[in-house]
LUMFI-9298 format. One record per residue: x, y negated, z negated of N, C-alpha, C, O in turn; residue number from 1. Coordinates in pm, whole numbers, plus 50000, padded with zeros to 5 digits. Each point is the difference from the previous one (the first is absolute). Last residue first. Example, Ala and Ser with C-alpha at 12.3 -4.5 7.8 and 13.67 -1.06 7.14 Angstrom:
<sites>
<site><n_px>51285</n_px><n_py>50225</n_py><n_pz>49292</n_pz><ca_px>50082</ca_px><ca_py>49881</ca_py><ca_pz>49994</ca_pz><c_px>49923</c_px><c_py>49891</c_py><c_pz>49927</c_pz><o_px>50051</o_px><o_py>49889</o_py><o_pz>49983</o_pz><seq>2</seq></site>
<site><n_px>49978</n_px><n_py>50683</n_py><n_pz>50024</n_pz><ca_px>49911</ca_px><ca_py>49881</ca_py><ca_pz>50000</ca_pz><c_px>50090</c_px><c_py>49880</c_py><c_pz>50000</c_pz><o_px>50104</o_px><o_py>50002</o_py><o_pz>49934</o_pz><seq>1</seq></site>
</sites>
This chain:
<sites>
<site><n_px>27528</n_px><n_py>42753</n_py><n_pz>49763</n_pz><ca_px>50046</ca_px><ca_py>50130</ca_py><ca_pz>50053</ca_pz><c_px>49912</c_px><c_py>50050</c_py><c_pz>50111</c_pz><o_px>50026</o_px><o_py>50107</o_py><o_pz>50055</o_pz><seq>83</seq></site>
<site><n_px>49904</n_px><n_py>49494</n_py><n_pz>49668</n_pz><ca_px>50099</ca_px><ca_py>49977</ca_py><ca_pz>50105</ca_pz><c_px>50049</c_px><c_py>50129</c_py><c_pz>50064</c_pz><o_px>50071</o_px><o_py>49996</o_py><o_pz>50100</o_pz><seq>82</seq></site>
<site><n_px>49621</n_px><n_py>49998</n_py><n_pz>49531</n_pz><ca_px>49936</ca_px><ca_py>49939</ca_py><ca_pz>50115</ca_pz><c_px>50097</c_px><c_py>49981</c_py><c_pz>50116</c_pz><o_px>49960</o_px><o_py>50005</o_py><o_pz>50117</o_pz><seq>81</seq></site>
<site><n_px>50191</n_px><n_py>50154</n_py><n_pz>49459</n_pz><ca_px>49921</ca_px><ca_py>50102</ca_py><ca_pz>50069</ca_pz><c_px>49935</c_px><c_py>49946</c_py><c_pz>50126</c_pz><o_px>49987</o_px><o_py>50072</o_py><o_pz>50099</o_pz><seq>80</seq></site>
<site><n_px>50254</n_px><n_py>49630</n_py><n_pz>49628</n_pz><ca_px>50092</ca_px><ca_py>50099</ca_py><ca_pz>50055</ca_pz><c_px>49924</c_px><c_py>50106</c_py><c_pz>50080</c_pz><o_px>50041</o_px><o_py>50039</o_py><o_pz>50109</o_pz><seq>79</seq></site>
<site><n_px>49715</n_px><n_py>49640</n_py><n_pz>49649</n_pz><ca_px>50066</ca_px><ca_py>49939</ca_py><ca_pz>50117</ca_pz><c_px>50090</c_px><c_py>50100</c_py><c_pz>50069</c_pz><o_px>50003</o_px><o_py>50008</o_py><o_pz>50123</o_pz><seq>78</seq></site>
<site><n_px>49797</n_px><n_py>50128</n_py><n_pz>49476</n_pz><ca_px>49899</ca_px><ca_py>49988</ca_py><ca_pz>50106</ca_pz><c_px>50061</c_px><c_py>49940</c_py><c_pz>50126</c_pz><o_px>49971</o_px><o_py>50045</o_py><o_pz>50110</o_pz><seq>77</seq></site>
<site><n_px>50300</n_px><n_py>49977</n_py><n_pz>49507</n_pz><ca_px>49975</ca_px><ca_py>50135</ca_py><ca_pz>50052</ca_pz><c_px>49900</c_px><c_py>49995</c_py><c_pz>50114</c_pz><o_px>50018</o_px><o_py>50068</o_py><o_pz>50101</o_pz><seq>76</seq></site>
<site><n_px>50069</n_px><n_py>49534</n_py><n_pz>49664</n_pz><ca_px>50115</ca_px><ca_py>50037</ca_py><ca_pz>50081</ca_pz><c_px>49981</c_px><c_py>50137</c_py><c_pz>50063</c_pz><o_px>50037</o_px><o_py>50021</o_py><o_pz>50116</o_pz><seq>75</seq></site>
<site><n_px>49636</n_px><n_py>49839</n_py><n_pz>49582</n_pz><ca_px>49995</ca_px><ca_py>49915</ca_py><ca_pz>50119</ca_pz><c_px>50116</c_px><c_py>50036</c_py><c_pz>50093</c_pz><o_px>49979</o_px><o_py>50013</o_py><o_pz>50120</o_pz><seq>74</seq></site>
<site><n_px>50007</n_px><n_py>50199</n_py><n_pz>49460</n_pz><ca_px>49895</ca_px><ca_py>50049</ca_py><ca_pz>50089</ca_pz><c_px>49990</c_px><c_py>49919</c_py><c_pz>50128</c_pz><o_px>49976</o_px><o_py>50056</o_py><o_pz>50106</o_pz><seq>73</seq></site>
<site><n_px>50330</n_px><n_py>49801</n_py><n_pz>49562</n_pz><ca_px>50041</ca_px><ca_py>50130</ca_py><ca_pz>50053</ca_pz><c_px>49895</c_px><c_py>50052</c_py><c_pz>50099</c_pz><o_px>50035</o_px><o_py>50046</o_py><o_pz>50109</o_pz><seq>72</seq></site>
<site><n_px>49871</n_px><n_py>49566</n_py><n_pz>49647</n_pz><ca_px>50096</ca_px><ca_py>49971</ca_py><ca_pz>50106</ca_pz><c_px>50043</c_px><c_py>50130</c_py><c_pz>50066</c_pz><o_px>50015</o_px><o_py>50006</o_py><o_pz>50122</o_pz><seq>71</seq></site>
<site><n_px>49507</n_px><n_py>50004</n_py><n_pz>49658</n_pz><ca_px>50137</ca_px><ca_py>49977</ca_py><ca_pz>49954</ca_pz><c_px>50090</c_px><c_py>49972</c_py><c_pz>50120</c_pz><o_px>49966</o_px><o_py>50032</o_py><o_pz>50113</o_pz><seq>70</seq></site>
<site><n_px>49487</n_px><n_py>49883</n_py><n_pz>49795</n_pz><ca_px>50101</ca_px><ca_py>50068</ca_py><ca_pz>50082</ca_pz><c_px>50139</c_px><c_py>49968</c_py><c_pz>49949</c_pz><o_px>50033</o_px><o_py>49884</o_py><o_pz>49974</o_pz><seq>69</seq></site>
<site><n_px>49542</n_px><n_py>50134</n_py><n_pz>49696</n_pz><ca_px>50072</ca_px><ca_py>49907</ca_py><ca_pz>50088</ca_pz><c_px>50100</c_px><c_py>50077</c_py><c_pz>50085</c_pz><o_px>50064</o_px><o_py>50093</o_py><o_pz>49952</o_pz><seq>68</seq></site>
<site><n_px>49674</n_px><n_py>50110</n_py><n_pz>49701</n_pz><ca_px>49927</ca_px><ca_py>49987</ca_py><ca_pz>50126</ca_pz><c_px>50070</c_px><c_py>49905</c_py><c_pz>50098</c_pz><o_px>49968</o_px><o_py>50000</o_py><o_pz>50119</o_pz><seq>67</seq></site>
<site><n_px>50177</n_px><n_py>50086</n_py><n_pz>49428</n_pz><ca_px>50023</ca_px><ca_py>50121</ca_py><ca_pz>50080</ca_pz><c_px>49924</c_px><c_py>49996</c_py><c_pz>50133</c_pz><o_px>50024</o_px><o_py>50084</o_py><o_pz>50087</o_pz><seq>66</seq></site>
<site><n_px>49937</n_px><n_py>49566</n_py><n_pz>49582</n_pz><ca_px>50133</ca_px><ca_py>50001</ca_py><ca_pz>50061</ca_pz><c_px>50021</c_px><c_py>50120</c_py><c_pz>50089</c_pz><o_px>50074</o_px><o_py>49991</o_py><o_pz>50099</o_pz><seq>65</seq></site>
<site><n_px>49456</n_px><n_py>49768</n_py><n_pz>49802</n_pz><ca_px>50074</ca_px><ca_py>50116</ca_py><ca_pz>49951</ca_pz><c_px>50134</c_px><c_py>50007</c_py><c_pz>50073</c_pz><o_px>50005</o_px><o_py>50006</o_py><o_pz>50123</o_pz><seq>64</seq></site>
<site><n_px>49584</n_px><n_py>49670</n_py><n_pz>49825</n_pz><ca_px>50138</ca_px><ca_py>49970</ca_py><ca_pz>50034</ca_pz><c_px>50086</c_px><c_py>50113</c_py><c_pz>49944</c_pz><o_px>50084</o_px><o_py>49977</o_py><o_pz>49912</o_pz><seq>63</seq></site>
<site><n_px>49360</n_px><n_py>49873</n_py><n_pz>50207</n_pz><ca_px>50098</ca_px><ca_py>50091</ca_py><ca_pz>49942</ca_pz><c_px>50139</c_px><c_py>49960</c_py><c_pz>50047</c_pz><o_px>50019</o_px><o_py>49956</o_py><o_pz>50114</o_pz><seq>62</seq></site>
<site><n_px>49543</n_px><n_py>49719</n_py><n_pz>49810</n_pz><ca_px>50081</ca_px><ca_py>50067</ca_py><ca_pz>50102</ca_pz><c_px>50100</c_px><c_py>50091</c_py><c_pz>49929</c_pz><o_px>50057</o_px><o_py>49964</o_py><o_pz>49897</o_pz><seq>61</seq></site>
<site><n_px>49469</n_px><n_py>49922</n_py><n_pz>49870</n_pz><ca_px>50132</ca_px><ca_py>49943</ca_py><ca_pz>50029</ca_pz><c_px>50070</c_px><c_py>50079</c_py><c_pz>50109</c_pz><o_px>49971</o_px><o_py>50117</o_py><o_pz>50023</o_pz><seq>60</seq></site>
<site><n_px>49483</n_px><n_py>49805</n_py><n_pz>49885</n_pz><ca_px>50111</ca_px><ca_py>50096</ca_py><ca_pz>49991</ca_pz><c_px>50131</c_px><c_py>49933</c_py><c_pz>50040</c_pz><o_px>50007</o_px><o_py>49926</o_py><o_pz>50098</o_pz><seq>59</seq></site>
<site><n_px>49554</n_px><n_py>49860</n_py><n_pz>49693</n_pz><ca_px>50087</ca_px><ca_py>49978</ca_py><ca_pz>50116</ca_pz><c_px>50116</c_px><c_py>50098</c_py><c_pz>49990</c_pz><o_px>50096</o_px><o_py>49975</o_py><o_pz>49926</o_pz><seq>58</seq></site>
<site><n_px>49570</n_px><n_py>50084</n_py><n_pz>49769</n_pz><ca_px>49924</ca_px><ca_py>49912</ca_py><ca_pz>50087</ca_pz><c_px>50078</c_px><c_py>49972</c_py><c_pz>50128</c_pz><o_px>49943</o_px><o_py>49997</o_py><o_pz>50110</o_pz><seq>57</seq></site>
<site><n_px>50117</n_px><n_py>50465</n_py><n_pz>49621</n_pz><ca_px>50048</ca_px><ca_py>49862</ca_py><ca_pz>49998</ca_pz><c_px>49913</c_px><c_py>49917</c_py><c_pz>50094</c_pz><o_px>49955</o_px><o_py>50049</o_py><o_pz>50103</o_pz><seq>56</seq></site>
<site><n_px>49832</n_px><n_py>50381</n_py><n_pz>49663</n_pz><ca_px>50086</ca_px><ca_py>49962</ca_py><ca_pz>50112</ca_pz><c_px>50049</c_px><c_py>49857</c_py><c_pz>49979</c_pz><o_px>49932</o_px><o_py>49918</o_py><o_pz>49939</o_pz><seq>55</seq></site>
<site><n_px>49952</n_px><n_py>50376</n_py><n_pz>49629</n_pz><ca_px>49931</ca_px><ca_py>49932</ca_py><ca_pz>50109</ca_pz><c_px>50100</c_px><c_py>49969</c_py><c_pz>50110</c_pz><o_px>50120</o_px><o_py>49990</o_py><o_pz>49975</o_pz><seq>54</seq></site>
<site><n_px>49784</n_px><n_py>50334</n_py><n_pz>49535</n_pz><ca_px>50088</ca_px><ca_py>49934</ca_py><ca_pz>50095</ca_pz><c_px>49914</c_px><c_py>49928</c_py><c_pz>50102</c_pz><o_px>49880</o_px><o_py>50024</o_py><o_pz>50009</o_pz><seq>53</seq></site>
<site><n_px>50119</n_px><n_py>50266</n_py><n_pz>49468</n_pz><ca_px>49932</ca_px><ca_py>49941</ca_py><ca_pz>50115</ca_pz><c_px>50104</c_px><c_py>49929</c_py><c_pz>50088</c_pz><o_px>50109</o_px><o_py>49967</o_py><o_pz>49955</o_pz><seq>52</seq></site>
<site><n_px>49882</n_px><n_py>50461</n_py><n_pz>49667</n_pz><ca_px>50073</ca_px><ca_py>49885</ca_py><ca_pz>50052</ca_pz><c_px>49926</c_px><c_py>49946</c_py><c_pz>50121</c_pz><o_px>49966</o_px><o_py>50076</o_py><o_pz>50091</o_pz><seq>51</seq></site>
<site><n_px>49936</n_px><n_py>50329</n_py><n_pz>49630</n_pz><ca_px>49937</ca_px><ca_py>49874</ca_py><ca_pz>49964</ca_pz><c_px>50072</c_px><c_py>49875</c_py><c_pz>50047</c_pz><o_px>49973</o_px><o_py>49891</o_py><o_pz>49950</o_pz><seq>50</seq></site>
<site><n_px>50120</n_px><n_py>50589</n_py><n_pz>50137</n_pz><ca_px>50055</ca_px><ca_py>49955</ca_py><ca_pz>49873</ca_pz><c_px>49948</c_px><c_py>49862</c_py><c_pz>49959</c_pz><o_px>50054</o_px><o_py>49938</o_py><o_pz>49909</o_pz><seq>49</seq></site>
<site><n_px>49828</n_px><n_py>50270</n_py><n_pz>50503</n_pz><ca_px>49968</ca_px><ca_py>50103</ca_py><ca_pz>49900</ca_pz><c_px>50048</c_px><c_py>49959</c_py><c_pz>49861</c_pz><o_px>49948</o_px><o_py>50048</o_py><o_pz>49899</o_pz><seq>48</seq></site>
<site><n_px>50168</n_px><n_py>49680</n_py><n_pz>50470</n_pz><ca_px>49859</ca_px><ca_py>49985</ca_py><ca_pz>49965</ca_pz><c_px>49958</c_px><c_py>50102</c_py><c_pz>49895</c_pz><o_px>49921</o_px><o_py>49968</o_py><o_pz>49911</o_pz><seq>47</seq></site>
<site><n_px>50513</n_px><n_py>50066</n_py><n_pz>50271</n_pz><ca_px>49988</ca_px><ca_py>49883</ca_py><ca_pz>49913</ca_pz><c_px>49856</c_px><c_py>49979</c_py><c_pz>49954</c_pz><o_px>49975</o_px><o_py>49970</o_py><o_pz>49883</o_pz><seq>46</seq></site>
<site><n_px>50108</n_px><n_py>50369</n_py><n_pz>50429</n_pz><ca_px>50057</ca_px><ca_py>50035</ca_py><ca_pz>49870</ca_pz><c_px>49991</c_px><c_py>49884</c_py><c_pz>49902</c_pz><o_px>49971</o_px><o_py>50019</o_py><o_pz>49882</o_pz><seq>45</seq></site>
<site><n_px>49895</n_px><n_py>49903</n_py><n_pz>50563</n_pz><ca_px>49907</ca_px><ca_py>50093</ca_py><ca_pz>49932</ca_pz><c_px>50050</c_px><c_py>50037</c_py><c_pz>49861</c_pz><o_px>49923</o_px><o_py>50001</o_py><o_pz>49904</o_pz><seq>44</seq></site>
<site><n_px>50360</n_px><n_py>49741</n_py><n_pz>50370</n_pz><ca_px>49888</ca_px><ca_py>49921</ca_py><ca_pz>49951</ca_pz><c_px>49895</c_px><c_py>50087</c_py><c_pz>49931</c_pz><o_px>49942</o_px><o_py>49957</o_py><o_pz>49900</o_pz><seq>43</seq></site>
<site><n_px>50423</n_px><n_py>50257</n_py><n_pz>50307</n_pz><ca_px>50047</ca_px><ca_py>49922</ca_py><ca_pz>49886</ca_pz><c_px>49885</c_px><c_py>49920</c_py><c_pz>49940</c_pz><o_px>49983</o_px><o_py>49997</o_py><o_pz>49878</o_pz><seq>42</seq></site>
<site><n_px>49930</n_px><n_py>50233</n_py><n_pz>50519</n_pz><ca_px>50016</ca_px><ca_py>50093</ca_py><ca_pz>49888</ca_pz><c_px>50045</c_px><c_py>49928</c_py><c_pz>49874</c_pz><o_px>49950</o_px><o_py>50028</o_py><o_pz>49891</o_pz><seq>41</seq></site>
<site><n_px>50025</n_px><n_py>49729</n_py><n_pz>50511</n_pz><ca_px>49866</ca_px><ca_py>50033</ca_py><ca_pz>49951</ca_pz><c_px>50007</c_px><c_py>50094</c_py><c_pz>49881</c_pz><o_px>49923</o_px><o_py>49987</o_py><o_pz>49905</o_pz><seq>40</seq></site>
<site><n_px>50478</n_px><n_py>49912</n_py><n_pz>50317</n_pz><ca_px>49952</ca_px><ca_py>49884</ca_py><ca_pz>49924</ca_pz><c_px>49860</c_px><c_py>50027</c_py><c_pz>49944</c_pz><o_px>49972</o_px><o_py>49963</o_py><o_pz>49886</o_pz><seq>39</seq></site>
<site><n_px>50206</n_px><n_py>50362</n_py><n_pz>50399</n_pz><ca_px>50078</ca_px><ca_py>49995</ca_py><ca_pz>49876</ca_pz><c_px>49952</c_px><c_py>49884</c_py><c_pz>49912</c_pz><o_px>49983</o_px><o_py>50017</o_py><o_pz>49879</o_pz><seq>38</seq></site>
<site><n_px>49836</n_px><n_py>50024</n_py><n_pz>50551</n_pz><ca_px>49950</ca_px><ca_py>50108</ca_py><ca_pz>49914</ca_pz><c_px>50072</c_px><c_py>49999</c_py><c_pz>49865</c_pz><o_px>49939</o_px><o_py>50025</o_py><o_pz>49896</o_pz><seq>37</seq></site>
<site><n_px>50217</n_px><n_py>49675</n_py><n_pz>50428</n_pz><ca_px>49865</ca_px><ca_py>49961</ca_py><ca_pz>49957</ca_pz><c_px>49943</c_px><c_py>50105</c_py><c_pz>49906</c_pz><o_px>49944</o_px><o_py>49966</o_py><o_pz>49895</o_pz><seq>36</seq></site>
<site><n_px>50479</n_px><n_py>50121</n_py><n_pz>50307</n_pz><ca_px>50005</ca_px><ca_py>49896</ca_py><ca_pz>49897</ca_pz><c_px>49862</c_px><c_py>49960</c_py><c_pz>49949</c_pz><o_px>49983</o_px><o_py>49977</o_py><o_pz>49880</o_pz><seq>35</seq></site>
<site><n_px>50146</n_px><n_py>50341</n_py><n_pz>50488</n_pz><ca_px>49957</ca_px><ca_py>50051</ca_py><ca_pz>49869</ca_pz><c_px>49995</c_px><c_py>49894</c_py><c_pz>49890</c_pz><o_px>49948</o_px><o_py>50026</o_py><o_pz>49892</o_pz><seq>34</seq></site>
<site><n_px>50210</n_px><n_py>49889</n_py><n_pz>50560</n_pz><ca_px>49857</ca_px><ca_py>50038</ca_py><ca_pz>50007</ca_pz><c_px>49947</c_px><c_py>50048</c_py><c_pz>49866</c_pz><o_px>49881</o_px><o_py>49988</o_py><o_pz>49973</o_pz><seq>33</seq></site>
<site><n_px>50581</n_px><n_py>49912</n_py><n_pz>50071</n_pz><ca_px>49919</ca_px><ca_py>49877</ca_py><ca_pz>50010</ca_pz><c_px>49851</c_px><c_py>50033</c_py><c_pz>50001</c_pz><o_px>49921</o_px><o_py>49931</o_py><o_pz>49937</o_pz><seq>32</seq></site>
<site><n_px>50381</n_px><n_py>50428</n_py><n_pz>50081</n_pz><ca_px>49999</ca_px><ca_py>49938</ca_py><ca_pz>49867</ca_pz><c_px>49916</c_px><c_py>49873</c_py><c_pz>50001</c_pz><o_px>49923</o_px><o_py>49976</o_py><o_pz>49907</o_pz><seq>31</seq></site>
<site><n_px>50143</n_px><n_py>50240</n_py><n_pz>50505</n_pz><ca_px>49918</ca_px><ca_py>50083</ca_py><ca_pz>49911</ca_pz><c_px>49990</c_px><c_py>49938</c_py><c_pz>49861</c_pz><o_px>49892</o_px><o_py>49996</o_py><o_pz>49940</o_pz><seq>30</seq></site>
<site><n_px>50396</n_px><n_py>49804</n_py><n_pz>50374</n_pz><ca_px>49859</ca_px><ca_py>49976</ca_py><ca_pz>50034</ca_pz><c_px>49908</c_px><c_py>50079</c_py><c_pz>49910</c_pz><o_px>49895</o_px><o_py>49950</o_py><o_pz>49958</o_pz><seq>29</seq></site>
<site><n_px>50574</n_px><n_py>49935</n_py><n_pz>49831</n_pz><ca_px>49956</ca_px><ca_py>50068</ca_py><ca_pz>50122</ca_pz><c_px>49854</c_px><c_py>49965</c_py><c_pz>50026</c_pz><o_px>49930</o_px><o_py>49950</o_py><o_pz>49912</o_pz><seq>28</seq></site>
<site><n_px>50393</n_px><n_py>49706</n_py><n_pz>49826</n_pz><ca_px>49920</ca_px><ca_py>50120</ca_py><ca_pz>49980</ca_pz><c_px>49964</c_px><c_py>50062</c_py><c_pz>50134</c_pz><o_px>49989</o_px><o_py>49931</o_py><o_pz>50101</o_pz><seq>27</seq></site>
<site><n_px>50463</n_px><n_py>49755</n_py><n_pz>49749</n_pz><ca_px>49861</ca_px><ca_py>50000</ca_py><ca_pz>50045</ca_pz><c_px>49932</c_px><c_py>50133</c_py><c_pz>49974</c_pz><o_px>50064</o_px><o_py>50099</o_py><o_pz>49964</o_pz><seq>26</seq></site>
<site><n_px>50469</n_px><n_py>49878</n_py><n_pz>50123</n_pz><ca_px>49911</ca_px><ca_py>49921</ca_py><ca_pz>49918</ca_pz><c_px>49860</c_px><c_py>50009</c_py><c_pz>50057</c_pz><o_px>49980</o_px><o_py>50041</o_py><o_pz>50114</o_pz><seq>25</seq></site>
<site><n_px>50446</n_px><n_py>50330</n_py><n_pz>49886</n_pz><ca_px>49943</ca_px><ca_py>49888</ca_py><ca_pz>50075</ca_pz><c_px>49911</c_px><c_py>49922</c_py><c_pz>49905</c_pz><o_px>49978</o_px><o_py>50042</o_py><o_pz>49886</o_pz><seq>24</seq></site>
<site><n_px>50271</n_px><n_py>50455</n_py><n_pz>50129</n_pz><ca_px>50054</ca_px><ca_py>49871</ca_py><ca_pz>49958</ca_pz><c_px>49946</c_px><c_py>49892</c_py><c_pz>50094</c_pz><o_px>50050</o_px><o_py>49981</o_py><o_pz>50110</o_pz><seq>23</seq></site>
<site><n_px>49672</n_px><n_py>50474</n_py><n_pz>49776</n_pz><ca_px>50109</ca_px><ca_py>49951</ca_py><ca_pz>50084</ca_pz><c_px>50044</c_px><c_py>49864</c_py><c_pz>49950</c_pz><o_px>49923</o_px><o_py>49926</o_py><o_pz>49938</o_pz><seq>22</seq></site>
<site><n_px>49743</n_px><n_py>50424</n_py><n_pz>49901</n_pz><ca_px>50078</ca_px><ca_py>49907</ca_py><ca_pz>49921</ca_pz><c_px>50124</c_px><c_py>49955</c_py><c_pz>50078</c_pz><o_px>50110</o_px><o_py>49991</o_py><o_pz>49945</o_pz><seq>21</seq></site>
<site><n_px>49356</n_px><n_py>50240</n_py><n_pz>50118</n_pz><ca_px>50136</ca_px><ca_py>49986</ca_py><ca_pz>50049</ca_pz><c_px>50071</c_px><c_py>49897</c_py><c_pz>49914</c_pz><o_px>49941</o_px><o_py>49900</o_py><o_pz>49959</o_pz><seq>20</seq></site>
<site><n_px>49624</n_px><n_py>50225</n_py><n_pz>49937</n_pz><ca_px>50020</ca_px><ca_py>50108</ca_py><ca_pz>50097</ca_pz><c_px>50144</c_px><c_py>50000</c_py><c_pz>50049</c_pz><o_px>50052</o_px><o_py>50103</o_py><o_pz>50042</o_pz><seq>19</seq></site>
<site><n_px>49740</n_px><n_py>49719</n_py><n_pz>49464</n_pz><ca_px>50053</ca_px><ca_py>49966</ca_py><ca_pz>50132</ca_pz><c_px>50016</c_px><c_py>50122</c_py><c_pz>50089</c_pz><o_px>50034</o_px><o_py>50108</o_py><o_pz>49953</o_pz><seq>18</seq></site>
<site><n_px>49606</n_px><n_py>49756</n_py><n_pz>49622</n_pz><ca_px>50123</ca_px><ca_py>50068</ca_py><ca_pz>50037</ca_pz><c_px>50044</c_px><c_py>49960</c_py><c_pz>50139</c_pz><o_px>49919</o_px><o_py>49951</o_py><o_pz>50080</o_pz><seq>17</seq></site>
<site><n_px>49789</n_px><n_py>49780</n_py><n_pz>49535</n_pz><ca_px>49992</ca_px><ca_py>50054</ca_py><ca_pz>50135</ca_pz><c_px>50135</c_px><c_py>50064</c_py><c_pz>50030</c_pz><o_px>50105</o_px><o_py>49937</o_py><o_pz>49983</o_pz><seq>16</seq></site>
<site><n_px>49592</n_px><n_py>49931</n_py><n_pz>49537</n_pz><ca_px>50108</ca_px><ca_py>49972</ca_py><ca_pz>50093</ca_pz><c_px>49974</c_px><c_py>50061</c_py><c_pz>50135</c_pz><o_px>49897</o_px><o_py>50063</o_py><o_pz>50024</o_pz><seq>15</seq></site>
<site><n_px>49948</n_px><n_py>49856</n_py><n_pz>49417</n_pz><ca_px>49943</ca_px><ca_py>50005</ca_py><ca_pz>50134</ca_pz><c_px>50112</c_px><c_py>49965</c_py><c_pz>50096</c_pz><o_px>50069</o_px><o_py>49900</o_py><o_pz>49981</o_pz><seq>14</seq></site>
<site><n_px>49832</n_px><n_py>50237</n_py><n_pz>49465</n_pz><ca_px>50099</ca_px><ca_py>49973</ca_py><ca_pz>50105</ca_pz><c_px>49934</c_px><c_py>50018</c_py><c_pz>50135</c_pz><o_px>49939</o_px><o_py>50104</o_py><o_pz>50026</o_pz><seq>13</seq></site>
<site><n_px>49910</n_px><n_py>49791</n_py><n_pz>49438</n_pz><ca_px>49958</ca_px><ca_py>50057</ca_py><ca_pz>50127</ca_pz><c_px>50105</c_px><c_py>49960</c_py><c_pz>50103</c_pz><o_px>50030</o_px><o_py>49881</o_py><o_pz>50018</o_pz><seq>12</seq></site>
<site><n_px>49890</n_px><n_py>50130</n_py><n_pz>49406</n_pz><ca_px>50085</ca_px><ca_py>49975</ca_py><ca_pz>50116</ca_pz><c_px>49944</c_px><c_py>50071</c_py><c_pz>50121</c_pz><o_px>49970</o_px><o_py>50120</o_py><o_pz>49996</o_pz><seq>11</seq></site>
<site><n_px>49923</n_px><n_py>49713</n_py><n_pz>49467</n_pz><ca_px>49935</ca_px><ca_py>50062</ca_py><ca_pz>50116</ca_pz><c_px>50081</c_px><c_py>49962</c_py><c_pz>50124</c_pz><o_px>50004</o_px><o_py>49883</o_py><o_pz>50038</o_pz><seq>10</seq></site>
<site><n_px>50059</n_px><n_py>50140</n_py><n_pz>49394</n_pz><ca_px>50050</ca_px><ca_py>49945</ca_py><ca_pz>50125</ca_pz><c_px>49937</c_px><c_py>50078</c_py><c_pz>50115</c_pz><o_px>50011</o_px><o_py>50122</o_py><o_pz>50006</o_pz><seq>9</seq></site>
<site><n_px>49860</n_px><n_py>49769</n_py><n_pz>49438</n_pz><ca_px>50016</ca_px><ca_py>50092</ca_py><ca_pz>50114</ca_pz><c_px>50045</c_px><c_py>49927</c_py><c_pz>50126</c_pz><o_px>49960</o_px><o_py>49887</o_py><o_pz>50026</o_pz><seq>8</seq></site>
<site><n_px>50155</n_px><n_py>49985</n_py><n_pz>49458</n_pz><ca_px>49915</ca_px><ca_py>49954</ca_py><ca_pz>50110</ca_pz><c_px>50019</c_px><c_py>50095</c_py><c_pz>50118</c_pz><o_px>50112</o_px><o_py>50020</o_py><o_pz>50047</o_pz><seq>7</seq></site>
<site><n_px>50125</n_px><n_py>49985</n_py><n_pz>49514</n_pz><ca_px>49884</ca_px><ca_py>50087</ca_py><ca_pz>50019</ca_pz><c_px>49905</c_px><c_py>49957</c_py><c_pz>50111</c_pz><o_px>49891</o_px><o_py>50056</o_py><o_pz>50013</o_pz><seq>6</seq></site>
<site><n_px>50535</n_px><n_py>49722</n_py><n_pz>49881</n_pz><ca_px>49900</ca_px><ca_py>49982</ca_py><ca_pz>49896</ca_pz><c_px>49872</c_px><c_py>50081</c_py><c_pz>50022</c_pz><o_px>49891</o_px><o_py>49956</o_py><o_pz>49964</o_pz><seq>5</seq></site>
<site><n_px>50378</n_px><n_py>50029</n_py><n_pz>50471</n_pz><ca_px>50051</ca_px><ca_py>49958</ca_py><ca_pz>49870</ca_pz><c_px>49882</c_px><c_py>49981</c_py><c_pz>49906</c_pz><o_px>49888</o_px><o_py>49975</o_py><o_pz>50044</o_pz><seq>4</seq></site>
<site><n_px>50088</n_px><n_py>50284</n_py><n_pz>50372</n_pz><ca_px>50100</ca_px><ca_py>49898</ca_py><ca_pz>50028</ca_pz><c_px>50067</c_px><c_py>49954</c_py><c_pz>49872</c_pz><o_px>50122</o_px><o_py>50011</o_py><o_pz>49986</o_pz><seq>3</seq></site>
<site><n_px>49653</n_px><n_py>50481</n_py><n_pz>50137</n_pz><ca_px>49980</ca_px><ca_py>49876</ca_py><ca_pz>49926</ca_pz><c_px>50113</c_px><c_py>49903</c_py><c_pz>50028</c_pz><o_px>50117</o_px><o_py>50038</o_py><o_pz>50001</o_pz><seq>2</seq></site>
<site><n_px>49615</n_px><n_py>50430</n_py><n_pz>50219</n_pz><ca_px>50121</ca_px><ca_py>49924</ca_py><ca_pz>49987</ca_pz><c_px>49967</c_px><c_py>49871</c_py><c_pz>49926</c_pz><o_px>49895</o_px><o_py>49940</o_py><o_pz>50024</o_pz><seq>1</seq></site>
</sites>
């Protein structure tokens, strides 16, 4: 495959399939456990292509919107707890 001007394009797709696609936020425990292996695979692929990387000196805090509890989930938890 060529991107433009005869330059070859090397594409590698790496992903993780889902076991369940229920309407909710966050990752399942299984998906969370696979994240390290997935990241290691990405880093291996980058290294094969001559890309270097390093750990951050001070890892930043994650602020993923899908990890925050939603108002709906809080109300649902309260409702279930009162039953």
